[in-house]
C-alpha positions as CSV (number, residue, x, y, z in Angstrom):
1,M,24.2,21.8,-20.7
2,R,26.0,19.3,-23.1
3,N,23.1,16.9,-23.0
4,I,20.5,19.7,-23.7
5,L,22.9,20.5,-26.7
6,L,23.0,17.1,-27.7
7,L,19.1,16.7,-27.7
8,L,18.7,20.0,-29.5
9,L,20.9,18.9,-32.2
10,L,19.2,15.7,-32.8
11,F,15.9,17.0,-32.8
12,H,17.1,19.9,-35.4
13,F,17.6,17.3,-38.2
14,P,14.6,16.1,-40.2
15,P,12.8,13.0,-39.7
16,T,14.2,11.5,-42.6
17,V,17.6,11.2,-41.1
18,L,16.1,8.9,-38.6
19,A,14.3,6.9,-41.3
20,D,14.5,3.1,-41.7
21,N,17.4,3.5,-44.1
22,L,19.4,5.2,-41.3
23,L,22.4,3.1,-41.8
24,Q,22.6,3.6,-45.5
25,R,23.0,7.4,-45.2
26,D,26.2,9.1,-45.0
27,E,25.4,10.9,-42.0
28,A,24.5,8.0,-39.9
29,K,28.0,6.5,-41.0
30,H,29.5,9.8,-39.8
31,F,27.6,9.7,-36.4
32,I,28.2,6.1,-35.6
33,L,31.9,6.2,-36.4
34,S,32.5,9.2,-34.4
35,A,30.5,7.7,-31.4
36,G,32.8,5.0,-31.5
37,L,35.8,7.3,-31.5
38,G,34.3,9.3,-28.7
39,I,33.9,6.3,-26.5
40,A,37.3,5.0,-27.1
41,S,38.7,8.4,-26.4
42,A,36.9,8.9,-23.2
43,L,37.9,5.3,-22.0
44,V,41.7,6.0,-23.2
45,I,42.0,9.4,-21.6
46,R,40.1,8.4,-18.4
47,E,39.1,12.0,-17.1
48,P,35.4,12.0,-16.4
49,D,35.2,15.6,-15.6
50,N,37.1,16.5,-18.8
51,F,34.8,16.5,-22.0
52,W,37.2,18.5,-24.4
53,K,40.2,16.3,-24.4
54,P,38.3,13.1,-25.5
55,F,36.0,15.1,-27.9
56,G,39.3,16.7,-29.6
57,L,40.8,13.3,-30.0
58,A,37.8,11.8,-31.4
59,M,37.4,14.6,-33.9
60,I,40.7,14.3,-35.3
61,L,40.0,11.8,-37.9
62,P,36.8,13.2,-38.9
63,V,38.2,16.6,-39.6
64,A,41.3,15.0,-41.3
65,K,38.9,13.2,-43.6
66,E,37.1,16.3,-44.4
67,I,40.2,18.4,-45.1
68,S,41.4,15.4,-47.4
69,D,37.9,15.5,-49.3
70,A,38.2,19.1,-49.8
71,T,41.8,19.1,-50.9
72,R,42.1,16.0,-52.8
73,R,41.4,16.1,-56.7
74,G,38.1,14.7,-57.4
75,G,37.3,14.7,-53.6
76,S,33.6,15.4,-52.6
77,G,34.5,18.7,-50.8
78,W,34.1,19.8,-47.4
79,S,31.0,19.3,-45.8
80,N,29.7,21.0,-42.9
81,R,26.9,18.5,-42.5
82,D,29.2,15.7,-42.2
83,I,31.1,17.5,-39.5
84,A,27.9,18.3,-37.7
85,F,27.1,14.7,-37.6
86,D,30.8,13.7,-36.5
87,A,30.6,16.3,-33.7
88,L,27.2,15.0,-32.5
89,G,28.3,11.4,-32.6
90,A,31.6,12.3,-30.8
91,T,29.6,14.2,-28.2
92,A,27.5,11.3,-27.7
93,G,30.2,8.8,-27.6
94,V,32.3,10.8,-25.1
95,Q,29.3,11.3,-22.8
96,L,28.8,7.7,-22.8
97,G,32.4,6.8,-22.4
98,N,32.8,9.1,-19.5
99,G,29.9,7.6,-17.8
100,A,30.8,3.9,-18.4
101,L,31.8,1.2,-16.1
102,I,33.8,-1.4,-17.8
103,R,34.3,-4.7,-16.4
104,I,36.4,-7.3,-18.1
105,S,36.6,-10.8,-16.8
106,R,37.9,-14.2,-18.0
107,L,36.7,-17.8,-17.0
108,G,38.6,-20.4,-18.8
109,N,38.5,-19.9,-22.5
110,T,35.7,-17.4,-22.3
111,V,36.4,-13.5,-21.7
112,S,33.4,-11.6,-20.9
113,I,33.1,-7.6,-21.2
114,V,30.5,-5.8,-19.3
115,Y,29.7,-2.3,-20.3
116,S,27.2,-0.5,-18.2
117,I,26.2,3.1,-17.6
118,P,25.1,4.1,-14.1
119,L,21.8,5.8,-14.2
120,H,22.3,8.0,-11.0
121,P,23.9,11.6,-11.1
């Protein structure tokens, strides 16, 4: 169900969001940062069957930032659009983090990190 919701939200936004200048747009920054927070939260909490704990943890910083924007003098104000992209990114990140297999190995002075997502259910 969460995967379907994620796809519906992705297709809801206009194609300009997915244009060549994606990384320059504010929405993309919100999505990418929140996806990173979602992955990190899922990897820290390590409960693959629990979506809400890592999602909540990943959303603390974005919500705090929006509260700051809304209450700070000269701030840009609360943005539902920014929160939507934060939630979308956190959802994607938690899904990736919960399904990830991470292996860290060291050989001499080289450290390798392998991040893989299994394709089986």
